[in-house]
VMD Tcl script that draws the C-alpha trace (Angstrom):
set ca {
  {12.04 -31.98 17.39}
  {9.61 -29.24 18.38}
  {8.40 -27.10 15.49}
  {8.55 -23.32 15.88}
  {5.21 -22.40 14.33}
  {5.66 -18.67 14.94}
  {8.93 -18.66 13.03}
  {7.36 -20.10 9.88}
  {4.26 -17.92 10.20}
  {6.40 -14.79 10.50}
  {8.39 -15.91 7.49}
  {5.15 -16.22 5.52}
  {4.32 -12.60 6.39}
  {7.77 -11.53 5.21}
  {6.94 -13.10 1.86}
  {3.50 -11.45 1.76}
  {5.07 -8.04 2.40}
  {7.10 -8.41 -0.79}
  {4.04 -7.92 -3.03}
  {1.99 -5.67 -0.76}
  {0.38 -3.05 -2.99}
  {1.07 -5.02 -6.17}
  {-1.79 -7.55 -6.17}
  {-4.61 -5.20 -7.26}
  {-7.94 -6.13 -5.63}
  {-6.58 -9.34 -4.10}
  {-4.65 -9.42 -0.81}
  {-0.96 -10.26 -0.84}
  {-0.57 -13.65 0.87}
  {2.58 -15.49 1.92}
  {2.87 -19.27 2.09}
  {5.59 -21.54 3.52}
  {5.55 -25.36 3.30}
  {7.54 -27.35 5.86}
  {8.39 -31.06 5.99}
  {10.62 -32.73 8.59}
  {11.26 -29.26 10.02}
  {12.72 -28.03 6.72}
  {11.21 -25.58 4.24}
  {10.48 -27.43 0.99}
  {8.61 -24.62 -0.78}
  {7.46 -21.04 -0.35}
  {5.64 -18.43 -2.41}
  {3.68 -15.19 -2.45}
  {0.59 -14.06 -4.34}
  {1.64 -13.15 -7.86}
  {1.86 -9.54 -9.03}
  {-1.61 -8.67 -10.29}
  {-3.29 -10.93 -7.75}
  {-3.18 -14.36 -9.41}
  {-2.18 -17.15 -9.01}
  {-2.59 -17.22 -5.24}
  {0.29 -17.96 -2.88}
  {-0.85 -21.51 -2.02}
  {-1.05 -22.46 -5.69}
  {2.38 -20.96 -6.39}
  {3.92 -22.86 -3.45}
  {2.29 -26.22 -4.20}
  {2.41 -26.24 -7.99}
  {5.87 -27.84 -8.03}
  {7.31 -31.31 -8.56}
  {7.85 -31.92 -4.85}
  {6.48 -34.62 -2.56}
  {4.20 -32.59 -0.28}
  {2.58 -35.59 1.43}
  {2.34 -35.11 5.23}
  {3.88 -31.64 5.09}
  {2.74 -28.55 7.03}
  {1.48 -25.43 5.26}
  {1.74 -21.98 6.86}
  {-0.29 -19.22 5.23}
  {-0.96 -15.62 6.28}
  {-4.64 -15.62 5.30}
  {-7.11 -18.50 5.44}
  {-7.10 -20.33 2.07}
  {-9.85 -19.41 -0.35}
  {-12.62 -21.99 -0.63}
  {-14.66 -20.65 -3.55}
  {-14.48 -20.72 -7.32}
  {-13.70 -17.34 -8.85}
  {-11.43 -16.69 -11.82}
  {-9.36 -19.59 -10.49}
  {-10.24 -22.77 -8.51}
  {-10.13 -22.57 -4.69}
  {-6.77 -23.08 -2.98}
  {-8.34 -25.76 -0.79}
  {-8.42 -27.98 -3.91}
  {-4.66 -28.07 -4.38}
  {-4.09 -28.40 -0.60}
  {-6.22 -31.57 -0.66}
  {-4.63 -32.84 -3.85}
  {-1.08 -32.49 -2.50}
  {-2.08 -34.37 0.69}
  {-0.96 -31.67 3.10}
  {-1.13 -32.89 6.71}
  {-1.63 -29.62 8.63}
  {-2.54 -26.04 7.76}
  {-1.76 -23.08 10.03}
  {-3.23 -19.71 9.06}
  {-2.91 -16.33 10.78}
  {-5.76 -14.07 9.58}
  {-9.43 -14.65 8.86}
  {-10.63 -13.80 5.37}
  {-13.53 -11.30 5.55}
  {-14.71 -12.42 2.11}
  {-17.95 -14.26 2.94}
  {-17.33 -16.68 0.05}
  {-14.39 -18.05 2.05}
  {-14.78 -17.07 5.71}
  {-14.78 -20.19 7.88}
  {-15.27 -22.58 4.96}
  {-11.72 -23.88 4.54}
  {-11.88 -25.50 7.97}
  {-14.93 -27.60 7.06}
  {-13.58 -28.58 3.64}
  {-10.15 -29.60 4.94}
  {-11.59 -31.41 7.97}
  {-13.52 -33.72 5.64}
  {-10.17 -34.69 4.17}
  {-8.62 -35.25 7.61}
  {-6.35 -32.22 7.27}
  {-5.66 -30.51 10.60}
  {-6.48 -26.82 10.42}
  {-5.61 -24.25 13.08}
  {-5.39 -20.49 13.48}
  {-2.12 -19.23 14.92}
  {-1.85 -15.82 16.58}
  {0.94 -13.55 15.36}
  {2.04 -9.94 15.81}
  {0.84 -8.99 12.32}
  {-2.69 -7.96 13.25}
  {-2.68 -4.84 11.03}
  {-1.19 -6.42 7.93}
  {-4.58 -6.89 6.24}
  {-6.12 -3.65 7.45}
  {-6.43 -2.37 3.89}
  {-8.02 -5.64 2.74}
  {-10.58 -5.56 5.57}
  {-11.36 -1.92 4.80}
  {-11.75 -2.71 1.09}
  {-14.22 -5.53 1.69}
  {-16.14 -4.30 4.72}
  {-16.48 -0.58 3.93}
  {-15.76 -0.47 0.18}
  {-13.04 2.11 0.79}
  {-9.30 2.22 0.10}
  {-6.65 2.51 2.78}
  {-5.05 5.97 2.81}
  {-1.60 6.64 4.24}
  {0.48 9.79 3.79}
  {4.05 11.04 3.98}
  {5.32 14.37 5.22}
  {8.79 15.79 5.89}
  {9.35 18.50 8.52}
  {12.32 20.31 10.00}
  {13.12 20.36 13.70}
  {11.22 23.67 13.97}
  {8.20 22.23 12.10}
  {8.62 23.74 8.64}
  {7.63 21.75 5.55}
  {9.19 24.01 2.90}
  {12.86 24.93 2.59}
  {13.25 28.27 0.79}
  {16.84 27.44 -0.22}
  {16.46 23.80 -1.26}
  {13.98 21.44 -2.89}
  {14.42 19.04 0.01}
  {13.68 18.98 3.72}
  {14.97 15.47 4.44}
  {18.30 13.87 3.48}
  {19.12 11.34 0.76}
  {18.60 8.29 3.01}
  {15.15 9.51 3.97}
  {14.25 10.01 0.32}
  {15.29 6.44 -0.48}
  {13.07 5.13 2.31}
  {10.28 7.30 0.90}
  {10.77 5.64 -2.49}
  {10.58 2.24 -0.80}
  {7.33 3.17 0.95}
  {5.79 4.02 -2.42}
  {6.29 0.42 -3.52}
  {3.77 -0.77 -0.88}
  {0.85 1.04 -2.51}
  {-1.01 0.68 -5.80}
  {-1.25 4.43 -6.38}
  {0.25 7.73 -5.31}
  {-1.90 10.83 -4.85}
  {-0.40 14.28 -5.27}
  {-1.55 17.72 -6.36}
  {-0.77 19.77 -9.43}
  {0.69 22.47 -7.17}
  {3.23 20.06 -5.66}
  {4.12 18.45 -8.99}
  {4.44 21.78 -10.82}
  {6.76 23.04 -8.10}
  {8.99 19.98 -7.66}
  {8.74 18.37 -11.12}
  {9.07 15.04 -9.31}
  {8.68 11.56 -10.83}
  {6.90 10.07 -7.81}
  {8.15 6.57 -8.61}
  {10.31 3.90 -6.94}
  {13.92 4.79 -7.71}
  {15.48 1.84 -5.90}
  {17.32 -1.14 -7.37}
  {14.89 -4.03 -7.73}
  {11.81 -1.78 -7.64}
  {12.39 0.46 -10.65}
  {9.95 -1.56 -12.76}
  {7.20 -1.03 -10.22}
  {5.34 2.14 -11.07}
  {2.34 2.79 -8.81}
  {-0.47 4.56 -10.64}
  {-0.39 8.34 -10.24}
  {-3.42 10.38 -9.21}
  {-3.10 14.15 -9.71}
  {-5.58 16.42 -7.94}
  {-5.75 19.40 -10.30}
  {-8.88 21.37 -9.49}
  {-8.25 24.13 -12.04}
  {-6.31 22.18 -14.70}
  {-3.09 24.11 -14.13}
  {-0.72 21.16 -14.57}
  {2.32 22.22 -16.59}
  {3.13 20.74 -19.97}
  {6.82 19.85 -19.81}
  {6.93 17.72 -16.68}
  {8.95 14.55 -16.14}
  {5.85 12.53 -15.27}
  {4.39 13.06 -18.75}
  {7.34 11.14 -20.19}
  {6.18 8.12 -18.18}
  {2.50 7.93 -19.04}
  {3.10 4.93 -21.33}
  {4.64 2.97 -18.42}
  {2.05 3.79 -15.76}
  {-1.57 4.85 -15.45}
  {-2.01 8.55 -14.74}
  {-5.32 10.09 -13.72}
  {-6.15 13.77 -13.34}
  {-9.09 14.70 -11.11}
  {-10.39 18.19 -11.80}
  {-13.31 20.49 -10.97}
  {-13.13 22.09 -14.41}
  {-15.11 21.08 -17.47}
  {-13.06 18.21 -18.89}
  {-14.13 19.15 -22.42}
  {-11.87 22.18 -22.08}
  {-8.74 20.20 -21.29}
  {-5.48 21.55 -22.80}
  {-4.40 20.19 -26.17}
  {-1.24 18.58 -24.78}
  {-3.41 16.39 -22.55}
  {-5.64 15.39 -25.45}
  {-2.66 13.72 -27.13}
  {-1.98 11.38 -24.21}
  {-3.74 8.40 -22.65}
  {-4.03 10.26 -19.35}
  {-7.52 9.83 -17.94}
  {-9.28 12.98 -16.73}
  {-12.16 12.64 -14.28}
  {-14.56 15.22 -12.88}
  {-14.95 15.86 -9.14}
  {-16.75 18.52 -7.08}
  {-14.82 21.30 -5.37}
  {-12.70 19.74 -2.63}
  {-13.79 21.72 0.38}
  {-15.99 19.62 2.65}
  {-15.49 16.14 4.04}
  {-18.32 15.02 1.76}
  {-16.29 16.19 -1.27}
  {-13.23 14.26 -0.13}
  {-15.23 11.11 0.50}
  {-16.67 11.43 -3.02}
  {-13.09 11.53 -4.35}
  {-12.04 8.54 -2.25}
  {-15.01 6.47 -3.40}
  {-14.17 7.41 -6.98}
  {-10.63 6.11 -6.45}
  {-12.02 2.86 -5.04}
  {-14.35 2.54 -8.04}
  {-11.42 2.68 -10.47}
  {-9.67 -0.10 -8.55}
  {-7.40 1.70 -6.08}
  {-7.06 -0.19 -2.80}
  {-3.91 1.17 -1.12}
  {-3.24 4.90 -1.52}
  {-0.13 6.85 -0.57}
  {-0.52 10.64 -0.40}
  {2.50 12.81 -1.18}
  {1.28 16.36 -1.39}
  {1.62 19.75 0.23}
  {0.63 20.60 3.76}
  {-2.69 22.17 2.73}
  {-4.02 19.00 1.10}
  {-2.71 16.65 3.79}
  {-4.00 18.86 6.61}
  {-7.53 18.55 5.21}
  {-7.25 14.77 5.08}
  {-6.09 14.79 8.70}
  {-8.86 17.21 9.70}
  {-11.50 14.95 8.16}
  {-9.90 11.85 9.72}
  {-9.30 10.15 6.39}
  {-5.64 9.18 6.89}
  {-4.77 5.89 8.54}
  {-1.00 6.23 9.09}
  {1.16 9.31 8.63}
  {4.85 8.65 7.94}
  {6.66 11.67 9.32}
  {10.29 12.30 8.34}
  {11.75 14.74 10.85}
  {15.15 16.35 10.44}
  {17.45 17.32 13.29}
  {18.06 20.77 11.83}
  {16.15 24.03 12.19}
  {15.38 26.01 9.06}
  {14.60 29.25 10.94}
  {14.18 32.06 8.38}
  {14.61 29.64 5.49}
  {11.57 27.68 6.61}
  {8.02 28.21 5.39}
  {4.57 26.63 5.66}
  {1.67 27.27 3.32}
  {-0.89 26.74 6.10}
  {-1.09 26.51 9.88}
  {0.73 23.57 11.41}
  {-0.41 23.75 15.04}
  {-2.27 20.44 14.70}
  {1.01 18.67 13.81}
  {2.64 19.92 17.00}
  {-0.25 18.41 18.95}
  {0.20 14.95 17.42}
  {1.90 12.31 19.51}
  {5.22 11.86 17.69}
  {6.50 8.86 19.63}
  {6.53 5.69 17.53}
  {9.95 5.94 15.91}
  {10.77 3.41 13.19}
  {14.14 1.74 13.69}
  {15.94 2.72 10.49}
  {19.29 4.46 10.01}
  {18.64 7.88 8.44}
  {21.72 9.62 9.89}
  {20.42 12.87 11.40}
  {16.85 12.31 10.22}
  {14.23 10.24 12.03}
  {11.10 8.47 10.77}
  {7.92 8.22 12.81}
  {4.75 6.32 12.07}
  {1.70 8.12 13.45}
  {-1.52 6.14 13.73}
  {-4.32 8.63 13.02}
  {-7.23 6.21 12.55}
}
mol new
graphics top color blue
foreach p $ca { graphics top sphere $p radius 0.5 }
foreach p [lrange $ca 0 end-1] q [lrange $ca 1 end] { graphics top cylinder $p $q radius 0.2 }
display resetview
């Protein structure tokens, strides 16, 4: 019987997507093990980044001899905090290994092939449609920068603020927005947005409620309000405040928390924003999701610092009830074509590739 390699490779990516944004500095990898054209094991990189997917899939009381292993990223071949995955692949007497993406980590790149070949294990790269899956990982390793995506909701007549309601989009769109948050290790917002909306900025979906991406608050003048919902969560998630003010003068209510306050220059130029982004990378942030007002997001777009913009667009005009806190002409010029196939009733979701 002919084996459908693409089917099992795609399934491995489905597994990897499960922990995307939850594996810290390590990439999320999916692994599927097949024997006699049946799946005998599967796994994903553990939350936190270890153990790796191959170890999780093969560390079971199963006869793996002469089986085929499908993995989304070439298996690691170096000793780090854990032994290389090539060790357990050899030990379990796997017959063939199919991988989909090269690992840019020079400690591993191209080495698995040589190691496995010495043990007579067939090793082959298989092309898939998931070319962008590891874009953040490549960016992290090659440029020492995090991936930055953003979300914005607009009305049919291009307003981002509804004078009569807290929301622009409908309930289904907001649930999808909560789901998108789960794919990132931190959320960036501003004190202005949080003070206005008093939002939790977490994942309020069944099965994801325990996942709390770290929260980064850009608060240039330390104007964050005291009695906000997010301050009831600081024991469950890491919260950072980035400010231009002297951090020695922080308000007393912030002194009593474990919230970390870090100093940044005035966010005006592209150089200032890059300083902030490098600071975020330095404290371990690898996948960043921006949920802020139009002013902050427009600067990120202007400086070409956003990779993908998720645009929720309603089918209703706000007319006199609509408002924008800055010019939005650039949004009207963007190519809003790539619609994501998801049922949002009268809303629509677009994914705009900006970089």
